[in-house]
C-alpha positions as CSV (number, residue, x, y, z in Angstrom):
1,M,4.8,-3.6,-11.3
2,S,3.0,-1.0,-9.1
3,I,1.7,2.0,-10.4
4,V,1.2,3.6,-7.2
5,R,2.5,3.5,-3.6
6,W,1.0,3.7,-0.4
7,Q,1.4,7.3,1.2
8,D,-0.9,7.3,4.5
9,L,-4.5,7.4,5.9
10,C,-6.9,10.5,6.3
11,I,-10.0,11.0,8.4
12,D,-12.4,14.1,8.3
13,A,-13.5,15.5,11.4
14,I,-15.4,18.6,12.7
15,D,-13.5,18.4,16.2
16,V,-9.9,17.8,14.9
17,G,-8.6,17.8,18.7
18,M,-11.0,15.4,19.9
19,Q,-10.9,12.9,17.0
20,S,-7.0,13.0,17.1
21,E,-7.0,12.0,20.6
22,F,-9.5,9.4,20.1
23,W,-7.7,7.6,17.2
24,A,-4.3,7.9,18.5
25,A,-5.4,5.8,21.3
26,V,-7.5,3.4,19.4
27,S,-4.6,3.0,16.7
28,G,-1.4,3.0,19.0
29,L,-0.1,6.1,17.0
30,D,1.1,9.3,18.7
31,I,-0.1,13.0,18.0
32,A,2.9,14.1,16.1
33,D,1.4,17.4,15.3
34,G,-1.7,18.7,16.9
35,E,-2.6,21.7,14.6
36,A,-5.4,21.2,12.0
37,P,-4.8,19.1,10.1
38,A,-3.4,17.0,12.7
39,R,-0.7,14.2,12.1
40,L,-0.7,10.8,14.1
41,G,2.4,9.3,13.6
42,G,4.0,5.7,13.9
43,P,7.3,4.0,13.2
44,T,7.5,4.8,9.4
45,P,5.8,7.6,7.3
46,A,3.5,5.2,5.8
47,H,1.8,4.6,9.3
48,S,0.7,8.4,9.3
49,L,-3.0,9.2,9.8
50,W,-3.9,12.8,9.3
51,V,-7.3,14.0,10.8
52,N,-8.5,16.9,8.3
53,P,-10.9,19.6,9.6
54,V,-14.2,19.6,7.6
55,D,-17.4,21.5,8.0
56,R,-19.4,18.5,6.9
57,P,-20.9,16.2,9.7
58,H,-21.3,12.3,9.5
59,L,-24.8,12.0,7.6
60,V,-24.7,8.4,6.2
61,K,-23.0,5.2,6.6
62,N,-19.3,5.4,5.6
63,R,-18.4,3.6,2.6
64,V,-14.8,3.4,3.8
65,H,-14.1,2.3,7.3
66,L,-11.3,1.2,9.4
67,D,-10.8,-2.1,11.3
68,V,-8.9,-2.4,14.4
69,Y,-7.8,-4.6,17.1
70,C,-8.5,-4.1,20.4
71,A,-8.1,-5.6,24.1
72,S,-11.7,-5.1,25.0
73,I,-14.8,-3.1,23.7
74,D,-15.1,-1.5,27.1
75,D,-11.6,0.1,26.4
76,L,-13.1,1.6,23.3
77,L,-16.4,2.8,25.2
78,D,-14.2,4.4,27.8
79,L,-12.5,6.6,24.9
80,G,-15.9,7.7,23.7
81,A,-17.0,5.2,20.8
82,S,-20.5,3.6,20.9
83,V,-21.6,-0.1,19.9
84,L,-23.6,-0.3,16.7
85,E,-23.7,-3.9,16.3
86,P,-22.4,-6.4,18.9
87,A,-20.8,-9.2,17.6
88,D,-22.7,-11.7,20.0
89,E,-25.9,-10.3,18.3
90,T,-24.5,-10.6,14.4
91,G,-22.5,-13.6,15.0
92,F,-19.7,-12.2,13.0
93,G,-16.1,-11.9,14.6
94,W,-16.2,-8.3,15.0
95,T,-18.2,-5.4,16.7
96,V,-19.2,-2.7,14.6
97,M,-19.0,0.4,16.6
98,A,-18.8,4.3,16.0
99,D,-16.3,7.0,16.8
100,P,-17.1,10.0,18.8
101,E,-18.4,11.7,15.4
102,G,-20.4,8.6,14.4
103,N,-17.6,7.2,11.7
104,E,-18.3,3.4,11.7
105,F,-15.4,1.1,12.5
106,C,-14.9,-2.5,13.2
107,A,-13.4,-3.7,16.5
108,F,-11.7,-7.4,16.7
109,L,-10.8,-8.5,19.9
110,R,-7.4,-9.7,20.9
111,T,-5.8,-11.0,23.8
112,P,-3.2,-8.6,25.4
113,D,-0.1,-10.9,24.3
114,R,-1.6,-10.8,20.8
115,L,-2.3,-6.9,20.5
116,P,0.3,-5.2,18.6
117,D,1.5,-1.8,18.7
118,Y,-0.2,-0.6,15.6
119,R,-3.8,-1.8,15.9
120,I,-5.4,-0.5,12.4
121,H,-5.2,-3.7,10.6
122,G,-7.5,-3.3,7.6
123,I,-9.7,-1.0,5.6
124,G,-13.3,-1.8,4.6
125,I,-14.5,-0.5,1.4
126,D,-18.3,-0.5,0.3
127,C,-18.7,-1.1,-3.5
128,G,-21.4,-1.6,-6.0
129,D,-19.0,-4.0,-7.8
130,A,-16.6,-5.4,-5.2
131,E,-14.6,-7.4,-7.7
132,A,-14.1,-4.7,-10.3
133,Q,-13.1,-2.1,-7.7
134,A,-10.7,-4.8,-6.1
135,R,-9.0,-5.6,-9.4
136,W,-8.8,-1.7,-10.4
137,W,-6.6,-0.9,-7.2
138,G,-5.2,-4.3,-7.4
139,E,-3.7,-3.2,-10.8
140,L,-2.4,0.1,-9.4
141,F,-0.9,-1.3,-6.4
142,G,0.7,-4.4,-8.3
143,A,-1.3,-7.1,-6.4
144,E,-3.7,-9.7,-7.1
145,P,-7.0,-9.6,-5.1
146,E,-8.2,-12.7,-3.3
147,F,-11.9,-13.4,-3.1
148,Q,-12.9,-14.7,0.5
149,A,-16.0,-16.5,0.1
150,E,-16.8,-17.1,3.7
151,Y,-17.3,-12.8,3.9
152,D,-18.2,-12.2,0.2
153,V,-15.2,-9.8,-0.1
154,W,-12.3,-9.3,-2.3
155,T,-9.1,-8.7,-0.3
156,L,-5.7,-6.9,-1.3
157,T,-2.9,-7.9,1.2
158,G,0.4,-6.0,1.6
159,V,-0.3,-2.9,-0.4
160,A,-0.9,-0.4,2.6
161,V,1.1,0.2,5.8
162,D,2.6,-3.1,6.0
163,E,2.5,-6.7,4.8
164,T,-0.6,-7.8,6.9
165,M,-2.8,-4.9,6.6
166,T,-5.7,-5.4,4.1
167,L,-7.9,-3.7,2.1
168,D,-11.4,-5.5,1.8
169,F,-13.7,-4.5,-1.0
170,A,-17.3,-5.9,-0.1
171,P,-20.6,-5.6,-2.2
172,V,-23.4,-3.4,-0.7
173,P,-26.7,-2.5,-2.4
174,E,-26.9,1.1,-1.3
175,P,-25.5,3.8,-3.7
176,R,-22.8,6.2,-2.7
177,T,-24.4,9.7,-1.9
178,E,-21.9,11.7,0.2
179,P,-18.1,12.2,0.1
180,N,-16.0,9.7,2.2
181,R,-15.1,10.7,5.5
182,A,-11.9,8.5,5.4
183,H,-9.7,8.0,2.4
184,W,-6.0,6.9,1.6
185,D,-3.4,8.8,0.0
186,V,-0.8,7.2,-2.8
187,K,2.0,8.5,-4.7
188,G,1.8,8.0,-8.5
189,D,1.5,9.9,-11.8
190,V,-2.1,11.7,-12.2
191,D,-2.1,11.3,-15.8
192,E,-1.5,7.5,-15.8
193,L,-4.3,7.2,-13.2
194,L,-6.7,9.2,-15.2
195,A,-5.9,7.2,-18.3
196,R,-6.9,4.1,-16.3
197,G,-10.4,5.3,-15.1
198,A,-9.7,7.8,-12.2
199,T,-11.7,10.9,-12.3
200,H,-10.0,14.6,-11.6
201,L,-11.9,16.2,-8.7
202,W,-9.6,19.3,-8.0
203,D,-6.0,20.3,-7.5
204,Q,-4.1,21.4,-4.2
205,P,-0.8,23.0,-4.4
206,H,1.0,19.8,-3.3
207,W,-1.3,17.0,-4.4
208,T,-4.2,16.3,-6.8
209,V,-7.6,14.9,-5.5
210,L,-9.0,12.0,-7.8
211,A,-11.9,9.7,-7.8
212,D,-11.8,5.9,-8.5
213,P,-14.4,4.4,-10.6
214,E,-17.0,4.3,-8.0
215,G,-16.5,7.9,-6.9
216,N,-14.4,7.5,-4.0
217,E,-11.9,10.3,-3.4
218,F,-8.0,9.8,-2.8
219,C,-5.0,12.0,-2.9
220,V,-2.2,11.8,-5.4
221,F,1.4,13.0,-4.5
222,P,4.1,13.2,-6.9
223,T,6.7,10.2,-6.7
224,A,9.8,12.5,-6.5
């Protein structure tokens, strides 16, 4: 039984218009509302990606990043991305890139016939204790995390936008120092989440901002 349900994704931006155009092109979503905050829309409300205005630039490596499919790295470069770690140098099956404001994301190549309309296929989360984080979120979503020894990550599948999108919790040595520039929103009960170890940060008229056990911000909307 799940305690929360997925609602949507959010990305902070200095230039909302530029970031909206970039992430719409990368994700395969449409700009449904270009006002700040802007909303990128897709086939269901769960596909929504909000681009929220902030005055805080990218300062440190993001502890939450998006994984995307693409036909070529050049396509992403043409949109304004930059390469941080090429796949042919790291030996991994993905290229680490940065969007126009420096936010890291991972690009996985797919042939055109295998490129889906919606191209965000995962969310990477840096953790001090990856297993504990995966199990905490797994209990909330009602899913059992799976350990992928090849990549040293704990993965939740089928809890986000669709049945294939993953949340991948990876161990990192560095501590969290800055607010995340990407987060997800859920529907759930704030009091129950607080009882399970979340921390209250602040209230908004229509949602409450909490933090998970490692301080990652997320927004909680009423289930009704």
